[in-house]
N, C-alpha and C positions, 0 to 999 in steps of 0.2 A: 519660535518659542525657544528661549535659551534655558538649558538645564544645567550646564556646567558638568564637572566630573560627577559621576554617579557610582554608587556601590551596588553590586549585585549580590543577592542573598547567597551565602555559601552553601554548597551541596556536599562538601566533604570537610575534612579537618583543616584544609588549607584556608588562609584568609580570603575573604571575598575580594576579587580584583577591583581596582578603581579604574573606571572608564571615563573617557571624555564623551559627554553626551551632547555637546553644543559645537562640535567641530564644523569647519567650513564645508567639508564634503557632505556630511549628513544634512546639514541645514540647507545647502544649495540643492541637493538632490530632492529633498522633500518639497522644496519650493517649485522645482521643475515638475514633479509629479502633480502638484496641486494646480499647475497652470497648463497641463498637457491637454491632448485632444479629448481625454475623458477626465476632466478636473475632479479631484477628490475633495471631500469636505474636510474642515478642520478636525472634526472628531476622528475621521478615518486616518488622517495623517498623524494624529497623536497616537492612535493605536499602532500604526506602522512603526513609529519611532520607538514606542515602548517594547514592541515585539523584537525589533532589531537589537536594542540594547540588552534585553533579557537573554536573547540567543547569543549575542556576542559575549556576554558575561560568562556563559557556560563554555564557549569556545576558548576564551582567554584563560579561564580557570584550568581547563584541560591542557592547554598549551603550557601554562606555567608548571603544571604537575608532571606532564609526560614528555614534553619537548625540551623546553629550556626556560628557566626563570629570568625575569627582568627584560625580556626582549619586546613584549607587546603590552598594551594597556596605556593609561594616561601618561605614565612616566617611562614607557619602554624605550630601549636603546635603538630600536628600529634596525638592528643588525642581527644576523644569525651567526652564532658562534660555531666553531668547528666541531663542537661536541655532538655526537650522534644522539638522537632522541632515545628515551627509555624504551618505547614500544610504538608501533603504528597507532596513530591518533585519529580515530574514525568516529564521527557522530552522525546522527540521523535527525533531519528536520521532517517531521511527519505531518503533512498537511492533508487537506481533503481535496477531492476532485474539483478543479477550477475554483479554488478558494482564495487565490491570491499568493501562491507560492513564489511566482516570479517577482512580484513587487516586494515581497518579504526578502528575497535574495538581493535585490537591488539595494534596499535600505541596509541590509546586513553588510554588504560590500562597502557602502559609504561609511558606515560606522567603523568598519574594520580599518579602512584607510586612515581615518582620524585617529586610530589607536595603534598605529605602528605596523600594520600589515602593508607590505609594499608590492607584493605580487599576488594577483588573483587570477585564477583560471576557472572559467565557467564551462563545464562540459555539457553538451546538448546532444539530442538525438541526431543521427546522421541523416538529416533531411534538410535539403537546401532551404526550403521555405521556412522551416522552424528555426534554423540557425539565423537566417536573415531577420525573422520576427524577433528573436531573442536579442540579437545585436542592436536592433533599433530601440528596443525597450531599455537596454542597458545604456543607451546614449543619454539617458536622463541623469547619469552620474555626473556630479560637478567636481572636477579637479583631476582625477587620474587620467592617464593616457588610454583611451579605448582602442582596442585592436581586434579586427575581425579576421579569424583564421581562414575564412573562406576567400579572403582577398590578400594573400601574403605579399603580393607585388607592391602593396601600399606601404609596407613596413619592413620587409625582410632586408632591404638595403639601408635602412635607417637606424641600424643598431647603435651607432655612436650617439646620436641624439637621444634615443630612448634610454640607453644606459646612463647618459649624463644626468637625466632628470628623474631617474628611477627612485633614488633615495628621497627626493623631495616630494614628488607627486604620486608615485606608484603607477602601476600599469595593470590593466584589466583585459584579458584575452577571452573571447568567446570562441570556443573550438568544438566542432562536432566530434563524435566518437568514431573517428575514421583514422585508421593506422597511419596512412600517408600524412595526413594533416597533423596528427599528434607527433609523429617523428620530426616533422619540420618545426613544430612549435618547440619541442624539447631542445633541438639544436639551437634555435634562436634564444631560448631562455638562458642557455649556457653562454651564448655570445654576449648577452647584455649583463651578465653577472647576477642573474636572478637568484641563484642558490645562496647568495650572501645575505639575503633578506628574508624576514618572516613571510610566509605564504599562506594563502587560503585557497583550497580547491573545492569548488562546488560542483557536485555531480548531479545534474538535473535528470530526473527519471532514472535514478541510480540502479534500480532493479532491472532495467531493460537490457543494456548491452555490456555493461562493465564486468559483470560476473562471468566467471569461467564456465562456458557452456560445455567444455570437455571434462569437467571435474568428475562427474559420476562415472563416465566411461573409463577415465584413467585410473580411478580408484579400483574399479572392477578388474582392470588389467593387472594392477599391482597385487590384488588379492589372489589372482590366478598365477602369479609369478611371471607375468609378461611385462615387457618394457612399456611404460606408459608413454603416450604422445605428449605433444606440447599443449600448454593452455591456449585458449583462443587469443587471437591477435590483439584485440582491444584490451583484454585483461592484462596481457603482458605489457602493452604500451602504457597503460595507466599505472599498474602496480610496480612493475620493474623498471619502467621508464620515467614517467612524470613524477611519481611519488618519491623515487630515489633521487631524482635530479633536484627537486625542491626539498632539501633534506629536513628543514624545519618548517613544518606545515601542519595544519589541521585539514583533514579530508571530510567534508560535510556532504552526506548523501541526502538528496531531496526527492521525495516521492509521496504519492497518496496510497501506494500499494506496497508496503515494505515487507511482505511475507517472505520473499526469497532472501532478503538481507538478514532478517531475524532468524532464519533457519540455517544460516551459515554457522560453522563450528565456532564456539567461543574462542576468542584469542586470535582468529585469523584476520588477515588484512582488511577484508571487506565486511566484517561483522561489527556493527556499531557498538561502541563502549559507552555511549551516552545518547540520550534522545531528548528532543524538544518538540512538544506538540504545538503546532500552529493552529490556533482557533480562528475560524472565519469571522469576518465582521458582520455588521448589520446588513440585512437584505440577502444573506446567503440562503440558497434553497438546495439542500442536499437530500439524502434519502428519506429524511423525516417528512419531507414535503411530497414525496412520490410513493414510497414503498412501506409505510407503516401498515400494521395489520388491517386497519379499517379501509385503507386504499385497496388492498388486495382482496379482502373479503367481499367488498361491495359488488363490482369494483366501484370505487368513488373517484371522481376527478382528482388528479389529471389522468388517471388510467382509463383506457378503453380496451376491452378484450377483443381479440380476433381469433378465428379458427386456427388451431395449431397446424392444420394440414396446408395452410397457405405456403409454408416454407417448402413443402413437398411439391406443390404446384409450380412454384417458381423454379425450383431445382430441376424439374422436368421440362422446363422451357415452355411454360404456359403461353398461349397465344392471346390471352386476355388478362387484364388486371384482376386479381381475386377480389372478393367483396371487401375484405378488411382494408386492402390498399386503396380501393375506391372510396371507402368511407373516410379514410385518413386524408386523402387528397381533398375531398369535398369539405371536410372540416377545416383544413388549412386555408382553403380559399375563403370560407366564410369568416374565420377568425382574422385573416389578413384584411379582408374587406372591412370588418368592424374596427380593426386597429387603425386603418387608413382614415376612417371617419372620425375616430375619437382621439387618436394620437398621431397626427400626420407626420410630425417631425421624426418619430421613431420609425414609422413605416417607410419614409423616404430613404432611410439608410439601408434598406433591403430586408425582406421578410423571408424566413428560411424554413424549409421542410427537409428533414433528414431521413433518408431511407437506408437502413443498415440491415441487410439480410444475409450477407455472405461475404467471404474474402475473395470469391472467384470472379475474375474479370469478365468471363463470358456471361455470368449472371448479371453483372453490372450493365453490360451492353443490352441484354434482353430487357432489363428493367427500364433502361433509358427509353426504349421504344414503347413499352407498355405505358409508362407514365405520360410520355408525350402524346400518345394516341388517346388516352383517357381524358387528359386535360383538354385536348382539342374537341373531344366529344361533349364535354361539359359546356364548352364555349358554344358549340352548335346548338345544344339543348336550351341554353339561355336565349339565344337568338330566336329559336323556334317557339319558346314559351312552354315546352313540354319535354318529357323524356326522362330516362333514369337518372341522368346527370343532374337535372333540375330537382328531381325528387330527393336525391342524396343531399343537395344543398339545403333543402328545407329540413331534412332530418338532422343535418349538422347544425343548423341554426337552433333547433330545440336543445341539442347537446350543449351548445355554447351558453344558452340562457341559464343553465344550471350554475354556472360560476360568474356570469356577466348578465345579471337581470336587467340592467339598464341599457343593454345593447340597442343600437338604432334598429329601426324596423327592418324586416326581412327584405322588403322591396328595395330600400336604400342600400342595404348590404349587397344584394345581387347586382344592382346597378354599378356599385363600386367595383365588384368583381369583374364585370364586363370591361370596365375601363382599365383595370390593372392587368388583365390577362394579356394585354398587348406586350407587357414587359416581362412575361414569364420566360425563365431559362431552365432547362433541364441539364444538370451539370454532373458529370462523372469525375470523381476524385479517387484515383488509384495510381499505381506505379506507371501506368500508360498514359494517364491524363491528369491534369491538375488545373482545371479551369477555375477562373475567379468568379465568385458570385457577383451578381449585379445589384443595382439599387431598387429592383422591383421584386417580383416573385421568383424565388430560387428553390428549385426542387433538386436537392443534392443527393447523389447516390455514391456509396463507397463502402469500404471494408476496413482493413487494418489501419490504413493511413488516417482514418477519421477517429482514431483512438487517442493515444497519448499526445498531449500538448496542443491539440487543435481546439481552438475556441470558435464556436459558431455564434456570433451575436444575433440577437433577436430570433432565436430558434423557437418557433411556435409549435411545431409538431414533429414528433419522432415516430417513425414506423420501424420497429425492431423485431427481427425474427432470428437473429444470429444464435444458432444452437449447434455447436460442434459435437461430435460423438464423445470426445474427451475434452472437457472444458477446464478452464482455470479461473479461479476467483479473481486474481489480479487483472487478467485480460478483460473479463466481463465488467468489472468495476470501472476500468478505464474507458469502457464504451459508454459510460453514463454521461454523455455530452450534454444532457438536459440539465445537469447540475450546474450551479454557479450563482452569480449575483443576479437572479432573475425575479426577485420579488414583485417588481412592477408588471411582470409579464404573466404571472401565474393564473390570472383570471382567463387568459386565452390559451394557456399551455395544455397540450394533451400528448400522451404517449400511448400508441397503439401497439399492442403486443399480446402473445398468447398467455393464458393464465399461468402455465408452468414457468415461464420466464419471469413473470411478475413475482412468483413465489421465490425464485432464485435470487432476484434482486433484493427482495425482502430479507432473505436469510443472510446475504452478503452484507447488507446494511446493518443488521443486528450484530453480526460478527465484527464489523468495523467498529461499532460503538463499544463493544466489550473489549476489543483489543486496545483501543485508545485509553479506556479506563485502566486496563492492566498496565500499560506502559507509563501511565502518569506516576506510578509509584514503583516501577520495576527496577530491580537490580539487573543490569544487562550483563553482568558476569555470570548470571544464572540462565538456565534454559527459559525461553519464551514459548508459551503454548499458543499455537495457531489452530483455530477451529476450522473444520471442513464442513461443507454442505453438500449433501447428496452425492452425486457422481463427480462433482467439481474438485479438482486438486487446488490447493492454495496457490501453487506456482508450478513452473516447469521443473521436472525432476532432474534434468541434465545439469543444473547448477548447484545441486545439493550433494553432499558427501553421504552416500547410502550407508556407510559404516556407522554413522551416528544418528541417522534419521529413524525415528520410531513413530508409529501411528498407534493411537489408543482409541478403541471403539467401545460403544456401549456393549455391555455383557462380557467384555474381555476380563481375563484374569492375568495378572502380571506377577512374575515370580523370578527369583534367581535360579540359575541352573545348578549352582554349586552351593550347598549349605556349608556353614562353618562347623567342621567336625572336631575342632580342637578346643572347644569351650572347656574351661575349668569347671569343676563341680560348683564352686561358689558363684560363678557367672550364670550357670544354668539355673541355680536356685534363686538368684536375685531376680531373674526374668520371671520365674514361676511365681514369686511373691508379687511382682508387679501385675501379672495377669490375674491372679486371684483377687487382688485388691479391686481391679476393674470389674470383674464379674460378680464381686460380692459373695463369693463362695469358694470352697476348695475345688481344686481341679478334679474333674470326674473323667471316667473312661468314656462317658457319653458326650456327644457334641454339645457345646454351650454357645448360645448366641445372645448378646446383650447390646443395648445402645450405649454409646460412649460419646464424649465430647469430640467435636471435630478437631480441635487442637491436639487432643490426645492421640487421635489417629495419625496426624501429621508427625507427632513425636515418635510414634512407634515405627513409622516408615523410615524416619531418619536414623533411629538408633538400633533397630533390630539387627542381630548379627547375620552375616552371610560371608562367604569366602570372597573377599575383595581382591584376591590375587588372581582369580580365575575369571574368564569371560562370563558375564552374568546376564546375557540377553538384554531384556528391557529393564532389568532391575537396576536403575540408576536413581537412588533416593532423591537427589535434587530435582530430577525431571519428574518423577512420580509425584513429589510434593507439590510442584507447580501445577501439574494436571489436576490433582485433587483440590488444591486451593481454588481453582477455577470453578469447582462444582459446589462450593460452600453455599453461595446464595441460592442457586437452583435447588439444592437439597434442604434449604432452610436450616443448615447446620446439623442435619441428621447424619450420623455415621454409626457403624456397628463393629463389634469385636466378636470374632468366631474362633473357638479353640476346641481342639480334640487331640487325642493321641494318634500317632501313625507309626508304622513299622516298614521302613523302606529297605530294599536289598542292595541298592547301588548308590554310590556317592553323587552321581549326576541325576538331577530330576528334570529331564528334558520335557516331560509332559506335565509338570506341576503336581500338586497334591490334591486338587479339587476336581471332581468329575461327576457326571451323571446327575442323579436327583439332588445331590448335595449342591452342585453348581447351580442348578435351576433354582433351588431355594434361595441361595445367596443373591443371585441376579435379580430376584423379584423383590428385594428390599427397596425402600424408598430413599436409599442413600448408599454410598460405597461401604464395603466391608473389608476390614483388615482381619485376615485369618492368621492365627498363631498356632502352628503345629509343633508338637513336641515328640521326640523320638529318643528311645534309650540307646540307639546306635548299635545294638547287639546284632541286628540283622544285616548290617552293611558288610558285604562280603569282599568287595574289591579293594578295601583299604582300612586301616585301623580308624575307629571312630569313638569319640566320647558321646555322652548324651548331648543332644543339640536341639535348637529351636529353628523353625523354618517359616519365613514370612510369605504371604501372598496377599495381593489386593484384588478384589473382585468389584468391578464397576456395575452399577445398576443399569437397567434396560433403557433408562431415559437420558443417559449421558450423551451429549453431542460428541461426534467424532473429532479428534484433534490430532495434530502432528507436531512433533517437537524434535529439536536437535539435542541429543542427550549429553553433549559435552558441557562441562562446567568446571570452574576453577577448583571445586572441591569434590567433583564426581570421582 
């Protein structure tokens, strides 16, 4: 389909960039994707084209405004001027787990080549299998020179040829986040003259390895007056190496779990300044198909609950498969048998069971033996015509009928199971082993390596017990390998897990929904609020600057340590008039509590005086406003104003102004409370003081816990 140059709706005051939407690279690439081993429909290819051009429009607009004008786009010069960029240019492509982010990146790269970008670097996880997988997928690109950083011998001595054709065709490197490979790549980029051309750097799974894992430790050292250490090697290689070498570039972070990126301090190299939400196409099955309230409350398919103690049994080296694992295996065999009878083409590609209980290799070895022994027992019971294994198959058949009423007869399914058991493989996938699934029944066991980037086709059953003492939301969401384009498989699919883990997945799913809604209209120059759930942290603390990270919990009160003691009489009285107008009465010596509009509360937070020259703890109006804004819908717009007189003796209020029964009363409201305290200043003994006002926000008991980086351009 030829579209010609297209305009992208402008997001700022700059004109919308004009893009070429019918270039040879994009058209040829889409044609290759449509004819690949998994051919895509015309509708899917149209969506991919539209997504690629919409994202490229944002990339080009940002490049024009922050890097250099006139170099990229339909009429770009395709040359990088010597002028340094205004500031680091970092964006975020926020997809969902297994929703097509790689295809989106491929199409984006194709469109970028058509619009003047000549150097593309795709950074991937430092896993040979994943790098190879990504390289093969990027081979669909039509036109640019594709280079695999895992195989430098194929191109490192060919710099003259590559440099000669760079301006015309462009070059695309796929490189793992490995310091040695990155250093070699940077040297080669300089040799071929890559810094002279507009560049696009795609950081796949950007929250995983690129961030500086020494950040928190080094900040704490600086706070103590100690000499900080170096940043982590990958951070240095990417930020101080690759990004500085390709001086005119856009750095696009790609992930389904952006919590660590959004909690970076505003204005730093790896904090995105713009975002684009990638919406999945038809047939995608995410958390809404697995972990909505009705799934968890039932439980309803595809969820099946197991005893939480099974994780303890396995950790202690159980000599027999626990009941939930046996039920999961039995269900897998039944569902696989039913699929082989009703959809033999899919079944012949391999039928998969995923067992994810721990990151410990010893437990993987134990599970391998337990699963092999139990599957052999089921086979023996089928041959004998009786036994626990056969009973479990009949129970599993009843479970399958809940979502597959037209399933073939139980006898035909069991006959098919007997036939297919010959092909069964028990596979361990971890740092010690990386066996390939077969075309029959695959029972896959693993831990961390089965998280990011790994797609398990035809995944019928997941048995999930992973429950670390200190967990992270981003890690757990990445474990959701059951998500993806699995709509045709949902009548067979089941996830066996303890109830508390189902609740965790439910909460993470809801947090993901709310975060995506927040980012759809967010100003990324302001703090972004990340919700927390239970004992799970959003991400690892090591990559966050603790100086600027604040957590806000239900029932918290937030206040500045230092009031503004220099208010003029007219300023004090103007505030008094504003408060009186809101309470509808004159100020009294008695406490007064009244409902106010939510927007009024936000205005009070933004404008109320405090000493901005002194450290004010969590009182950062921009951050507090973002946190409160997140509560508007939950509170149905309810907010309150509380006011009374106070008489403090010191200029620092390290414990705030609300306590005891008063605090209990405010916490019990059905919305947040803005407290406005007035003081005549006469009792302040440690420094001169005028009359002053002092603000506090008290959150209600129902507020979800959140975390936020409190830096902002206007904080």
